[in-house]
C-alpha positions in Angstrom: 0.0 0.0 0.0 1.2 3.5 -0.9 -1.2 6.0 0.6 -1.2 9.5 -0.6 -3.2 12.5 0.5 -4.4 14.4 -2.5 -4.3 18.2 -2.7 -7.4 20.0 -1.5 -7.7 21.2 -5.1 -8.3 17.6 -6.4 -11.9 16.8 -7.3 -14.1 16.2 -4.3 -16.8 13.5 -3.8 -18.2 15.5 -0.9 -17.4 17.6 2.1 -17.9 16.3 5.6 -19.0 18.5 8.6 -20.2 18.0 12.2 -23.2 19.9 13.5 -22.7 21.8 16.8 -24.0 20.4 20.0 -24.6 22.0 23.4 -21.5 22.1 25.6 -18.5 24.2 26.5 -17.5 25.1 22.9 -20.9 26.2 21.7 -21.4 28.6 24.6 -23.5 29.0 27.8 -25.9 31.8 26.7 -28.8 31.0 24.3 -27.7 33.9 22.0 -24.2 32.5 21.9 -25.4 29.0 21.0 -27.7 30.3 18.3 -24.8 32.2 16.7 -22.8 29.0 16.7 -25.5 26.9 15.0 -26.0 29.6 12.4 -22.4 29.9 11.6 -21.9 26.2 11.0 -25.1 26.1 9.0 -24.1 29.0 6.8 -20.8 27.2 5.9 -22.7 24.0 5.1 -25.1 25.8 2.7 -22.2 27.7 1.0 -20.4 24.5 0.4 -23.5 22.8 -0.9 -23.7 25.3 -3.7 -20.6 23.6 -5.1 -20.6 19.9 -4.0 -22.5 17.5 -1.7 -22.3 17.9 2.0 -22.7 15.2 4.7 -23.3 16.4 8.2 -22.6 14.2 11.3 -25.2 15.1 13.9 -25.3 14.1 17.6 -28.7 12.5 18.5 -29.5 15.4 20.8 -29.3 17.8 17.9 -31.2 15.9 15.2 -34.4 18.0 15.3 -32.5 21.3 15.2 -30.3 20.1 12.3 -33.3 19.0 10.3 -34.9 22.4 10.8 -31.8 24.4 10.0 -30.2 22.5 7.2 -31.5 22.4 3.7 -32.8 19.1 2.3 -29.7 18.9 0.0 -27.5 18.2 3.0 -27.2 14.6 4.0 -27.5 13.9 7.8 -25.9 10.9 9.5 -26.3 10.3 13.2 -23.4 9.6 15.6 -22.4 10.7 19.1 -20.4 13.9 19.2 -18.9 16.1 21.9 -16.8 18.4 19.7 -17.6 19.5 16.1 -14.3 20.5 14.4 -14.6 17.9 11.7 -11.2 18.7 10.2 -9.4 17.7 13.4 -11.1 14.5 14.6 -12.6 13.2 11.4 -10.8 11.0 8.9 -8.0 12.4 6.6 -8.8 10.8 3.3 -6.1 9.3 1.2 -5.8 7.3 -2.1 -3.6 4.5 -3.2 -2.2 5.1 -6.6 -1.3 1.5 -7.0 -4.9 0.4 -6.4 -7.3 2.5 -8.5 -10.7 3.0 -6.8 -9.4 2.5 -3.3 -10.1 5.2 -0.7 -8.3 5.3 2.7 -9.3 7.1 5.8 -6.5 8.0 8.2 -7.7 7.7 11.8 -5.3 9.9 13.8 -5.3 9.6 17.5 -7.3 12.6 18.8 -7.0 13.9 22.4 -8.7 17.2 22.2 -5.6 19.2 21.1 -3.4 18.0 23.9 -6.0 16.9 26.5 -6.7 20.3 28.1 -9.0 20.2 31.2 -11.9 21.9 29.4 -12.0 19.7 26.3 -14.6 17.0 25.7 -13.3 14.8 22.9 -13.7 11.1 23.5 -16.9 10.7 21.5 -15.7 12.7 18.5 -12.4 10.7 18.6 -14.5 7.7 17.2 -15.8 9.5 14.1 -13.1 8.4 11.7 -14.0 4.8 12.5 -17.6 5.7 12.0 -17.2 7.4 8.7 -14.8 5.0 7.0 -17.3 2.1 6.4 -20.0 4.6 5.3 -17.9 5.6 2.3 -16.2 2.2 1.8 -12.8 3.4 2.9 -10.0 1.3 4.3 -9.1 2.5 7.8 -5.6 3.6 8.2 -5.0 3.6 12.0 -2.3 5.8 13.5 -0.9 6.2 17.0 0.3 9.7 16.1 -1.8 12.4 18.0 -2.5 14.7 15.1 -5.3 16.7 13.7 -6.3 17.5 10.1 -5.8 21.2 10.8 -2.2 20.4 11.7 -1.2 19.4 8.1 -1.4 20.9 4.6 -0.2 19.0 1.5 0.4 19.6 -2.1 -0.7 16.1 -3.2 2.8 15.4 -4.5 4.6 14.5 -1.3 5.0 17.8 0.5 3.4 18.5 3.8 3.5 21.6 6.0 3.5 21.1 9.8 4.4 23.1 12.9 6.8 22.0 15.6 4.5 23.0 18.4 1.7 20.6 17.2 3.2 17.3 16.2 6.0 17.6 18.7 3.7 18.9 21.5 4.5 16.8 24.6 0.8 16.9 25.5 0.2 15.1 22.2 3.2 13.0 21.5 5.6 13.0 24.5 8.0 10.5 22.8 8.0 11.9 19.3 10.9 13.5 17.5 11.0 14.8 13.9 12.2 11.5 12.5 9.3 9.5 14.0 6.7 12.0 13.0 8.1 12.1 9.4 8.1 8.3 9.2 4.4 8.2 10.3 3.5 11.0 7.8 5.2 9.1 5.1 3.3 5.9 6.0 -0.2 7.5 6.3 -0.3 10.4 3.8 2.7 9.7 1.5 4.8 12.6 2.7 8.3 12.5 1.3 9.2 16.1 2.4 8.0 17.6 5.7 8.4 21.3 6.0 8.6 22.2 9.7 7.4 25.7 10.7 8.5 26.8 14.1 5.1 27.9 15.4 1.6 29.2 14.6 -0.3 32.4 15.3 -0.3 34.1 18.8 -4.0 33.5 19.7 -3.6 29.8 18.9 -1.5 29.4 22.1 -4.2 30.6 24.4 -5.9 28.1 26.7 -8.5 27.2 24.0 -6.1 27.2 21.1 -4.6 24.3 19.1 -1.0 25.2 19.9 -0.2 26.3 16.4 -2.2 24.7 13.6 -0.7 25.3 10.2 -4.1 25.7 8.4 -4.5 29.2 9.8 -0.9 30.2 8.8 0.0 28.8 5.3 -1.4 26.6 2.6 0.0 25.1 -0.6 -2.3 26.4 -3.4 -0.5 24.4 -6.1 2.9 22.6 -6.2 5.6 25.1 -5.5 3.2 27.9 -4.5 2.3 29.0 -1.0 -0.3 31.3 0.4 0.9 32.9 3.7 -1.0 34.8 6.3 0.5 38.4 6.6 -0.2 40.5 9.6 0.7 44.0 8.4 0.0 46.0 11.6 3.1 46.2 13.9 0.8 46.6 16.9 -0.2 43.0 16.6 2.2 40.3 17.9 1.7 38.3 14.7 3.4 41.1 12.8 6.7 39.5 13.9 5.4 36.0 13.8 4.4 36.1 10.2 7.8 37.6 9.2 9.6 34.8 11.0 7.5 32.3 9.2 8.1 33.9 5.8 11.9 33.8 6.5 11.7 30.1 7.2 9.5 29.3 4.1 11.8 31.4 1.8 14.6 28.9 2.6 12.4 25.8 2.4 12.0 23.5 -0.6 9.2 21.1 -1.5 9.3 17.4 -2.4 10.5 18.2 -5.9 13.3 20.3 -4.6 11.7 23.6 -5.6 11.8 26.8 -3.6 8.3 28.1 -2.9 6.7 31.1 -4.6 5.1 32.8 -1.6 2.0 35.0 -1.9 1.0 37.1 1.1 -2.7 37.3 2.0 -3.1 40.2 4.4 -5.0 39.9 7.7 -8.1 42.0 8.1 -7.7 45.3 10.0 -9.4 44.1 13.2 -6.7 43.5 15.8 -8.6 42.5 18.9 -11.9 41.1 20.2 -13.1 40.9 23.8 -10.6 38.1 24.6 -7.5 39.7 23.1 -5.5 39.8 19.9 -7.4 37.9 17.1 -6.1 35.3 14.8 -8.5 36.2 11.9 -7.0 34.6 8.8 -8.0 34.3 5.2 -5.7 31.3 4.9 -8.3 29.2 6.7 -10.5 28.8 3.6 -11.9 25.6 2.0 -11.3 24.8 -1.6 -14.3 23.1 -3.2 -15.2 21.9 -6.7 -15.1 25.1 -8.8 -15.1 27.3 -5.8 -13.5 28.6 -2.6 -15.3 29.1 0.7 -13.6 32.1 2.2 -13.7 33.4 5.7 -15.2 36.9 6.2 -14.7 39.3 9.0 -17.2 42.0 8.4 -14.7 44.2 6.6 -15.9 44.8 3.1 -12.6 46.0 1.6 -10.4 43.4 3.2 -12.9 40.5 2.5 -13.0 41.5 -1.1 -9.3 41.8 -1.4 -9.0 38.3 0.0 -11.4 36.9 -2.5 -9.3 38.4 -5.3 -6.1 36.8 -4.0 -7.8 33.5 -3.5 -9.3 33.4 -7.0 -5.9 34.3 -8.5 -4.3 31.5 -6.4 -6.9 29.0 -7.6 -7.7 29.9 -11.3 -11.2 29.0 -12.5 -12.7 28.9 -9.0 -15.2 31.4 -7.6 -14.7 32.7 -4.1 -17.7 33.0 -1.7 -17.4 34.8 1.6 -19.1 33.4 4.8 -18.9 35.5 8.0 -16.6 33.5 10.2 -16.3 35.6 13.3 -18.5 33.3 15.3 -16.4 30.3 14.3 -13.1 32.1 15.2 -14.6 33.1 18.5 -14.8 29.3 19.3 -11.2 28.6 18.2 -11.0 28.1 14.4 -12.3 28.9 10.9 -14.0 27.4 7.9 -11.2 25.0 7.1 -11.3 23.7 10.7 -15.0 22.6 10.5 -14.9 20.9 7.1 -13.1 17.9 5.6 -12.9 17.0 2.0 -13.4 13.5 0.6 -11.6 13.1 -2.7 -13.0 11.4 -5.8 -11.0 8.2 -6.3 -10.0 7.2 -9.8 -11.7 4.0 -11.0 
């Protein structure tokens, strides 16, 4: 078996999501909870304009999901406690030596390092639930990892951050060689590009400790899109410059230096909790489209759409307000997971 994770730009069979359920992440106040449900629903409907969507729904939320989701969105029932599908759901892979075979990598998930507040044991079972539904071979992994912690080009290159895969709360016995060997086995990575860290907000109590999918993504082989904080009053001003310096020296699996395109952060610097990590990098590429994060800034949101459409020629960018997703710790990419079409 030679598993390979395709680029997000490859043709999708569908996108998977998980519907919010009541609990710590959704919020204590009714208004908070309603905002969370609405944000996830808006993303699902935006994706459904381009490709099929399947939503995993906890039994306690079935009635609400049926009320809020259009009939186009398929609902499957399974126990959940968290609803960041990218992170606990399967990472889909293909086997180029066996046409038509789909694999589903089941990373070990411990709620982003087993913090005291996290509830994750039910959602940690979802990859094993989804795999048989789509006829995928399960690829079990003991590596504690999340889908938001990797970005690939589909040709052997993967971006990761040292503070995620080498996090002692996740993988206390891991070193780079062990992580790289497991990424080679599970997703076909032949070149691992290690970033030193992620964005500042992501190291708060409720962060992921540096997920790469809010920082940088490979839009096509040899080309990178990089988050750029342009205001020196924000701590990520220095962080993004450090990351750019690292990536300017990096090469991909084919030995190429990366062509780096900056995608500026919106102007908003803070919310009620502190410095924000609002990022247009955290978008989802879909069939013929791009689902882009929006932050209520007309000019910045429009500029981001232009950059994204240039990065993915032939795709139309659609903005979905993502502030209520980011308030809970992530963005559009974090709550979605693409299932690629497998060649027959």
